C-alpha positions as a LaTeX table, in Angstrom:
\begin{tabular}{lrrr}
\hline
Residue & $x$ (\AA) & $y$ (\AA) & $z$ (\AA) \\
\hline
Met1 & $-0.18$ & 0.11 & 0.16 \\
Leu2 & 1.20 & 3.38 & $-0.83$ \\
Ser3 & 1.81 & 5.85 & 2.00 \\
Lys4 & 0.89 & 9.71 & 2.29 \\
Asn5 & 3.31 & 12.02 & 2.05 \\
Ile6 & 2.87 & 15.58 & 4.55 \\
Tyr7 & 1.62 & 17.94 & 1.98 \\
Pro8 & $-1.89$ & 16.17 & 1.35 \\
Ile9 & $-2.60$ & 15.99 & 5.13 \\
Leu10 & $-1.91$ & 19.42 & 5.02 \\
Phe11 & $-3.89$ & 20.45 & 2.60 \\
Leu12 & $-7.22$ & 21.71 & 4.32 \\
Val13 & $-4.82$ & 24.70 & 6.37 \\
Thr14 & $-2.79$ & 24.83 & 3.61 \\
Asn15 & $-4.64$ & 28.41 & 3.09 \\
Ile16 & $-4.15$ & 29.31 & 6.48 \\
Ile17 & $-0.19$ & 29.55 & 5.64 \\
Phe18 & $-0.41$ & 31.07 & 1.90 \\
Thr19 & $-2.92$ & 33.47 & 1.93 \\
Thr20 & $-2.88$ & 34.06 & $-1.78$ \\
Cys21 & $-2.19$ & 30.60 & $-4.13$ \\
Ala22 & $-0.03$ & 31.21 & $-7.12$ \\
Ala23 & $-2.17$ & 31.18 & $-10.15$ \\
Thr24 & $-1.17$ & 28.09 & $-12.72$ \\
Thr25 & $-1.44$ & 27.09 & $-16.24$ \\
Ser26 & $-3.24$ & 24.15 & $-17.97$ \\
Ser27 & $-1.37$ & 20.48 & $-16.99$ \\
Ile28 & 0.68 & 19.16 & $-19.81$ \\
Ser29 & $-1.38$ & 16.65 & $-21.35$ \\
Cys30 & $-0.50$ & 13.09 & $-20.09$ \\
Ala31 & $-4.00$ & 11.16 & $-20.72$ \\
Asp32 & $-2.51$ & 10.03 & $-23.64$ \\
Ser33 & 0.46 & 8.31 & $-21.85$ \\
Lys34 & $-1.04$ & 6.68 & $-18.96$ \\
Asp35 & 2.46 & 7.84 & $-17.05$ \\
Trp36 & 2.61 & 8.18 & $-13.49$ \\
Gln37 & 5.84 & 9.85 & $-13.97$ \\
Cys38 & 4.67 & 12.53 & $-16.51$ \\
Leu39 & 2.00 & 13.70 & $-13.71$ \\
Leu40 & 4.81 & 14.44 & $-11.10$ \\
Glu41 & 7.11 & 15.92 & $-13.74$ \\
Asn42 & 4.24 & 18.37 & $-14.39$ \\
Ala43 & 3.64 & 19.17 & $-10.44$ \\
Thr44 & 7.35 & 19.85 & $-10.10$ \\
Gln45 & 6.92 & 22.22 & $-13.34$ \\
Lys46 & 4.22 & 23.96 & $-11.70$ \\
Ala47 & 6.11 & 24.21 & $-8.35$ \\
Asn48 & 9.08 & 25.48 & $-9.89$ \\
Asp49 & 7.03 & 28.50 & $-11.54$ \\
Ile50 & 5.81 & 29.40 & $-7.38$ \\
Ile51 & 7.96 & 32.85 & $-6.64$ \\
Glu52 & 7.02 & 32.47 & $-2.73$ \\
Pro53 & 10.09 & 30.62 & $-1.76$ \\
Ala54 & 8.52 & 28.95 & 1.46 \\
His55 & 5.54 & 27.95 & $-0.84$ \\
Arg56 & 7.53 & 26.83 & $-3.38$ \\
Glu57 & 10.16 & 24.49 & $-0.97$ \\
Leu58 & 6.65 & 22.83 & 0.65 \\
Leu59 & 5.47 & 21.85 & $-2.45$ \\
Leu60 & 8.76 & 20.50 & $-4.01$ \\
Ala61 & 9.42 & 18.70 & $-0.59$ \\
Ser62 & 5.80 & 16.83 & $-0.83$ \\
Ile63 & 6.67 & 16.07 & $-4.79$ \\
Ala64 & 9.90 & 14.61 & $-3.76$ \\
Ala65 & 8.30 & 12.41 & $-1.28$ \\
Thr66 & 6.10 & 10.94 & $-3.75$ \\
Tyr67 & 9.12 & 10.14 & $-6.17$ \\
Ala68 & 10.15 & 8.28 & $-2.79$ \\
Gln69 & 7.67 & 6.31 & $-2.32$ \\
Leu70 & 7.17 & 5.57 & $-6.18$ \\
Ser71 & 11.17 & 3.81 & $-5.69$ \\
Glu72 & 11.90 & 6.96 & $-7.52$ \\
His73 & 14.71 & 7.67 & $-5.16$ \\
Lys74 & 17.03 & 9.45 & $-7.36$ \\
Lys75 & 14.60 & 12.06 & $-8.60$ \\
Ala76 & 13.54 & 12.11 & $-5.00$ \\
Leu77 & 17.00 & 12.70 & $-3.65$ \\
Ala78 & 17.63 & 15.21 & $-6.19$ \\
Leu79 & 14.48 & 17.32 & $-5.99$ \\
Ile80 & 14.59 & 17.22 & $-1.74$ \\
Glu81 & 19.17 & 18.52 & $-2.02$ \\
Lys82 & 18.08 & 21.41 & $-3.78$ \\
Thr83 & 16.10 & 22.80 & $-0.90$ \\
Asp84 & 17.48 & 25.68 & 1.00 \\
Asp85 & 17.25 & 25.83 & 4.80 \\
Glu86 & 17.51 & 29.66 & 4.69 \\
Val87 & 14.79 & 30.15 & 2.27 \\
Arg88 & 12.37 & 28.33 & 5.56 \\
Leu89 & 14.28 & 30.19 & 8.38 \\
Gly90 & 11.23 & 32.14 & 10.55 \\
Asn91 & 8.78 & 29.79 & 8.93 \\
Gln92 & 7.84 & 26.45 & 11.00 \\
Phe93 & 4.91 & 25.76 & 9.40 \\
Val94 & 6.81 & 25.14 & 6.71 \\
Gln95 & 10.28 & 23.60 & 8.24 \\
Ala96 & 8.35 & 20.80 & 10.12 \\
Ser97 & 6.36 & 20.29 & 6.91 \\
Val98 & 10.12 & 19.93 & 4.38 \\
Leu99 & 11.99 & 18.32 & 7.70 \\
Gly100 & 9.18 & 15.64 & 7.37 \\
Asp101 & 9.18 & 14.83 & 3.85 \\
Ala102 & 12.76 & 15.03 & 3.96 \\
Ala103 & 13.32 & 12.16 & 6.88 \\
Leu104 & 10.85 & 10.03 & 4.47 \\
Val105 & 12.70 & 10.44 & 1.03 \\
Gln106 & 16.09 & 9.48 & 3.20 \\
Gly107 & 14.41 & 6.67 & 5.01 \\
Leu108 & 13.23 & 5.05 & 2.09 \\
Ser109 & 16.40 & 5.87 & 0.42 \\
Asn110 & 17.97 & 3.50 & 3.88 \\
Asn111 & 19.25 & 6.47 & 5.07 \\
Asn112 & 18.01 & 5.54 & 8.22 \\
Tyr113 & 19.73 & 7.67 & 10.65 \\
Glu114 & 19.36 & 10.96 & 8.61 \\
Ala115 & 16.42 & 9.72 & 8.26 \\
Lys116 & 15.44 & 9.60 & 11.84 \\
Gln117 & 17.29 & 12.88 & 12.71 \\
Leu118 & 15.43 & 14.49 & 10.30 \\
Ser119 & 11.92 & 13.69 & 11.50 \\
Asp120 & 12.89 & 14.00 & 15.32 \\
Lys121 & 13.75 & 17.98 & 14.42 \\
Ala122 & 10.65 & 18.11 & 11.92 \\
Ser123 & 8.48 & 16.78 & 15.17 \\
Ile124 & 9.90 & 18.92 & 17.80 \\
Leu125 & 9.81 & 21.88 & 14.86 \\
Ala126 & 5.71 & 21.27 & 14.41 \\
Arg127 & 5.40 & 21.08 & 18.22 \\
Ser128 & 6.58 & 25.03 & 18.71 \\
Val129 & 4.08 & 25.88 & 15.78 \\
Pro130 & 1.34 & 28.40 & 17.53 \\
Ser131 & $-2.06$ & 26.99 & 16.04 \\
Met132 & $-3.09$ & 23.52 & 17.46 \\
Tyr133 & $-5.00$ & 22.77 & 13.99 \\
Glu134 & $-1.63$ & 23.61 & 12.43 \\
Arg135 & 0.91 & 21.74 & 15.02 \\
Ala136 & $-2.12$ & 18.47 & 14.28 \\
Thr137 & $-1.73$ & 18.39 & 11.06 \\
Leu138 & 2.02 & 18.59 & 10.69 \\
Leu139 & 2.22 & 15.46 & 13.13 \\
Ile140 & 0.17 & 13.59 & 11.70 \\
Gly141 & 1.77 & 13.85 & 8.51 \\
Ile142 & 5.08 & 13.47 & 10.45 \\
Ala143 & 3.72 & 10.32 & 11.86 \\
Ile144 & 2.27 & 9.04 & 9.23 \\
Asn145 & 6.32 & 8.88 & 7.33 \\
Gln146 & 7.73 & 7.41 & 11.00 \\
Ile147 & 5.67 & 4.26 & 10.35 \\
Glu148 & 6.55 & 4.16 & 7.13 \\
Ile149 & 10.11 & 4.67 & 7.36 \\
Gly150 & 10.26 & 2.26 & 10.86 \\
His151 & 10.69 & 4.93 & 13.83 \\
Leu152 & 8.32 & 3.68 & 15.55 \\
Glu153 & 9.01 & 5.38 & 19.03 \\
Gly154 & 8.69 & 8.80 & 16.98 \\
Ala155 & 5.16 & 8.10 & 15.68 \\
Gly156 & 3.92 & 6.95 & 18.94 \\
Leu157 & 4.88 & 9.86 & 20.51 \\
Asn158 & 3.52 & 11.81 & 17.99 \\
Ile159 & 0.25 & 9.75 & 18.01 \\
Asn160 & $-0.10$ & 10.50 & 22.01 \\
Glu161 & 0.44 & 14.20 & 21.29 \\
Ile162 & $-2.16$ & 14.32 & 18.24 \\
Gly163 & $-4.81$ & 12.12 & 20.33 \\
Arg164 & $-4.76$ & 14.81 & 22.73 \\
Tyr165 & $-5.29$ & 17.94 & 20.75 \\
Ala166 & $-8.49$ & 15.98 & 19.02 \\
His167 & $-9.97$ & 14.87 & 22.06 \\
Gly168 & $-9.68$ & 18.35 & 23.39 \\
Ala169 & $-10.38$ & 20.50 & 20.29 \\
Arg170 & $-13.97$ & 22.24 & 20.98 \\
Glu171 & $-14.37$ & 23.08 & 17.05 \\
Asn172 & $-16.84$ & 20.23 & 15.88 \\
Gln173 & $-16.06$ & 19.59 & 12.56 \\
Gly174 & $-12.25$ & 20.22 & 12.97 \\
Arg175 & $-11.91$ & 17.51 & 15.87 \\
Ala176 & $-13.83$ & 15.09 & 13.10 \\
Val177 & $-11.07$ & 15.06 & 11.24 \\
Leu178 & $-8.23$ & 15.18 & 13.59 \\
Ser179 & $-9.82$ & 12.14 & 15.45 \\
Ala180 & $-10.85$ & 10.48 & 12.06 \\
Ser181 & $-6.48$ & 10.86 & 11.13 \\
Leu182 & $-5.61$ & 9.45 & 14.93 \\
Ala183 & $-7.79$ & 6.22 & 14.32 \\
Trp184 & $-6.53$ & 5.76 & 11.19 \\
Leu185 & $-2.68$ & 6.24 & 12.39 \\
His186 & $-3.66$ & 3.85 & 15.53 \\
Ala187 & $-5.46$ & 1.41 & 12.80 \\
Lys188 & $-1.59$ & 1.87 & 11.25 \\
Met189 & 0.60 & 1.57 & 14.44 \\
Lys190 & $-1.73$ & $-2.19$ & 14.63 \\
Asn191 & $-2.71$ & $-0.74$ & 17.22 \\
Ile192 & $-6.51$ & $-2.22$ & 17.16 \\
Glu193 & $-8.67$ & $-2.18$ & 20.35 \\
Ala194 & $-7.33$ & 2.22 & 20.49 \\
Ala195 & $-8.31$ & 2.33 & 16.32 \\
Lys196 & $-11.75$ & 1.07 & 17.61 \\
Val197 & $-12.28$ & 2.97 & 20.44 \\
Glu198 & $-12.09$ & 5.97 & 17.98 \\
Ile199 & $-13.94$ & 4.38 & 15.36 \\
Lys200 & $-16.54$ & 4.26 & 17.68 \\
Ser201 & $-16.90$ & 7.55 & 18.89 \\
Leu202 & $-16.70$ & 9.26 & 15.70 \\
Thr203 & $-18.94$ & 7.57 & 13.62 \\
Lys204 & $-21.73$ & 9.06 & 16.38 \\
Glu205 & $-20.43$ & 12.65 & 16.66 \\
Leu206 & $-20.46$ & 12.35 & 12.20 \\
Glu207 & $-24.51$ & 12.19 & 12.79 \\
Ile208 & $-24.12$ & 16.00 & 13.77 \\
Ile209 & $-21.46$ & 18.10 & 11.63 \\
Pro210 & $-22.62$ & 19.55 & 8.79 \\
Thr211 & $-21.64$ & 18.24 & 5.11 \\
Gly212 & $-18.69$ & 19.59 & 3.36 \\
Val213 & $-14.72$ & 19.38 & 3.02 \\
Pro214 & $-14.74$ & 18.74 & 6.68 \\
Ser215 & $-16.75$ & 15.84 & 6.83 \\
Ala216 & $-15.55$ & 14.24 & 3.68 \\
Ala217 & $-12.65$ & 14.51 & 4.80 \\
Ala218 & $-13.67$ & 13.13 & 7.89 \\
Leu219 & $-15.34$ & 10.01 & 6.51 \\
Ala220 & $-12.80$ & 9.29 & 4.41 \\
Tyr221 & $-10.22$ & 9.35 & 6.57 \\
Leu222 & $-12.27$ & 7.49 & 8.83 \\
Ala223 & $-13.18$ & 4.37 & 6.35 \\
Ala224 & $-9.58$ & 3.86 & 5.37 \\
Ala225 & $-9.14$ & 3.39 & 9.12 \\
Glu226 & $-11.83$ & 0.56 & 9.13 \\
Ser227 & $-10.72$ & $-1.40$ & 6.11 \\
Leu228 & $-6.89$ & $-1.97$ & 8.20 \\
Val229 & $-8.72$ & $-3.26$ & 11.63 \\
Gly230 & $-11.07$ & $-5.99$ & 9.32 \\
Glu231 & $-14.29$ & $-3.22$ & 9.18 \\
Ser232 & $-14.42$ & $-3.07$ & 4.97 \\
Asp233 & $-18.29$ & $-2.97$ & 4.52 \\
Thr234 & $-18.65$ & $-0.61$ & 6.71 \\
Ala235 & $-15.70$ & 1.47 & 5.25 \\
Gln236 & $-16.77$ & 1.19 & 1.85 \\
Gln237 & $-20.22$ & 2.58 & 3.08 \\
His238 & $-18.32$ & 5.51 & 4.64 \\
Leu239 & $-15.65$ & 6.16 & 1.72 \\
Ser240 & $-18.97$ & 5.74 & $-0.64$ \\
Arg241 & $-20.71$ & 8.77 & 1.46 \\
Ala242 & $-17.40$ & 10.77 & 1.73 \\
His243 & $-17.90$ & 10.45 & $-2.29$ \\
Lys244 & $-21.16$ & 11.71 & $-2.28$ \\
Ile245 & $-20.92$ & 14.30 & $-0.13$ \\
Ala246 & $-18.19$ & 15.96 & $-2.21$ \\
Asn247 & $-20.06$ & 15.44 & $-5.51$ \\
Ala248 & $-22.62$ & 17.50 & $-3.75$ \\
Ile249 & $-20.42$ & 20.27 & $-2.69$ \\
Lys250 & $-21.31$ & 23.32 & $-4.86$ \\
His251 & $-17.73$ & 25.81 & $-4.35$ \\
Pro252 & $-15.90$ & 23.94 & $-7.10$ \\
Gln253 & $-11.88$ & 24.92 & $-5.05$ \\
Asp254 & $-14.13$ & 23.18 & $-2.10$ \\
Gln255 & $-15.41$ & 20.21 & $-4.88$ \\
Val256 & $-12.21$ & 19.85 & $-5.62$ \\
Ser257 & $-10.22$ & 19.50 & $-2.15$ \\
Ala258 & $-13.15$ & 17.23 & $-0.79$ \\
Leu259 & $-12.86$ & 15.34 & $-3.46$ \\
Thr260 & $-8.53$ & 14.93 & $-3.72$ \\
Ile261 & $-8.94$ & 13.44 & $-0.19$ \\
Val262 & $-11.57$ & 11.17 & $-1.19$ \\
Leu263 & $-9.70$ & 9.82 & $-3.80$ \\
Asp264 & $-6.26$ & 9.31 & $-1.74$ \\
Ala265 & $-8.31$ & 7.68 & 0.63 \\
Arg266 & $-9.34$ & 5.03 & $-2.00$ \\
Leu267 & $-5.77$ & 4.45 & $-2.50$ \\
Glu268 & $-5.00$ & 4.12 & 1.21 \\
Met269 & $-7.78$ & 1.09 & 0.86 \\
Asn270 & $-6.22$ & $-0.34$ & $-1.74$ \\
Thr271 & $-9.55$ & $-1.81$ & $-2.25$ \\
Tyr272 & $-9.72$ & $-1.48$ & $-6.13$ \\
Asp273 & $-8.60$ & $-3.92$ & $-8.73$ \\
Arg274 & $-7.30$ & $-4.50$ & $-12.31$ \\
Asn275 & $-11.34$ & $-5.01$ & $-13.33$ \\
Ser276 & $-12.25$ & $-1.16$ & $-11.42$ \\
Gly277 & $-9.19$ & 0.12 & $-12.83$ \\
Thr278 & $-10.20$ & 2.21 & $-15.75$ \\
Lys279 & $-13.14$ & 4.06 & $-13.32$ \\
Leu280 & $-10.21$ & 4.49 & $-11.06$ \\
Asp281 & $-8.21$ & 6.43 & $-13.85$ \\
Arg282 & $-10.76$ & 8.06 & $-15.37$ \\
Asp283 & $-11.60$ & 9.27 & $-12.06$ \\
Ala284 & $-8.12$ & 10.74 & $-11.64$ \\
Tyr285 & $-7.99$ & 12.55 & $-15.05$ \\
Ala286 & $-10.72$ & 13.90 & $-14.52$ \\
Leu287 & $-9.90$ & 15.64 & $-11.09$ \\
Ile288 & $-6.70$ & 16.83 & $-12.12$ \\
Glu289 & $-9.15$ & 19.20 & $-15.15$ \\
Lys290 & $-11.37$ & 19.88 & $-12.45$ \\
Ser291 & $-8.62$ & 21.06 & $-10.56$ \\
Asp292 & $-6.24$ & 23.00 & $-13.67$ \\
Lys293 & $-10.15$ & 25.08 & $-14.55$ \\
Leu294 & $-9.60$ & 26.25 & $-10.36$ \\
Gly295 & $-6.28$ & 28.24 & $-11.56$ \\
Asn296 & $-4.98$ & 27.25 & $-8.46$ \\
Ala297 & $-1.55$ & 26.12 & $-8.10$ \\
Asp298 & $-2.06$ & 24.34 & $-4.93$ \\
Met299 & $-4.58$ & 22.20 & $-5.57$ \\
Ser300 & $-3.34$ & 21.19 & $-8.93$ \\
Ile301 & $-0.45$ & 19.97 & $-7.46$ \\
Phe302 & $-2.14$ & 17.98 & $-5.26$ \\
Ala303 & $-4.53$ & 16.83 & $-7.81$ \\
Leu304 & $-1.40$ & 15.31 & $-9.97$ \\
Ile305 & 0.55 & 13.58 & $-6.92$ \\
Val306 & $-3.10$ & 11.79 & $-6.20$ \\
Gly307 & $-3.38$ & 11.03 & $-10.16$ \\
Ala308 & 0.25 & 9.47 & $-9.97$ \\
Arg309 & $-0.23$ & 7.33 & $-7.11$ \\
Ala310 & $-3.72$ & 6.49 & $-8.91$ \\
Leu311 & $-1.69$ & 5.49 & $-12.10$ \\
Ala312 & 1.56 & 3.98 & $-10.11$ \\
Ala313 & $-1.18$ & 1.58 & $-7.87$ \\
Leu314 & $-3.08$ & 0.62 & $-10.66$ \\
Asp315 & 0.63 & $-0.10$ & $-13.19$ \\
Ala316 & 2.00 & $-2.33$ & $-9.41$ \\
Asn317 & $-1.58$ & $-4.58$ & $-9.74$ \\
\hline
\end{tabular}
């Protein structure tokens, strides 16, 4: 199963950090080639066109992490080595995110000591970010990468911190997204009973929060958690509900956000097969087309990253 890099997890809060997102040109056509590498090359081009340096670093690190997950280690290392520490000074959010993805790149390239050092430094920086929701989303992404590279001690510490934030959150929609992510992390760590406790609590809460991007995201990540603890039927029901909510969102930017998150969770569940591959392929390209029409670089790059993961998953099956 392909793991997630930090940027998709942070997507819900990106506009908090970058209040104006760069415009983007239309994507290079990759539809004929069905090539995930074409999609990531496209994403890299878009990221390099962003003027704001810290913003550009965040996106390039995310693309590097995706290359590493897809076993293109030379490309991943080349991209991550282009990031500049000085550019990120003063922006703890970006520093933590980039270092967390750099840790994944190094760990998947068998540079285990450096990966652990980077990961621990990212965790420390994340805890110093002022906003609780930003701290939590950073730690979720870092913990996911720590699980992927086998730094389970660090992941466990971050999961405990995330649990404190999730249970203490006052705002219903934010709490739902954090709790769903917490359940999924427990499931990935094989803390099955802890995951089931979060799942049970969240299932009740989702009945009372309004529909929108947060509810679609919470349902999608809840489905990913349920699939890992053996509740596959319920997981499919929640994923279908998330997809329905996403499709019903009227605001184009919010709809693309929700649909991208749902596709990302679907890939985590790994429930598709070659027979359903055509639909997965079509959904990925439809999402990329929708994101391009928005003229928003962040959304376009996120869609390209998830689309690349989808095509790579089909190649692997």
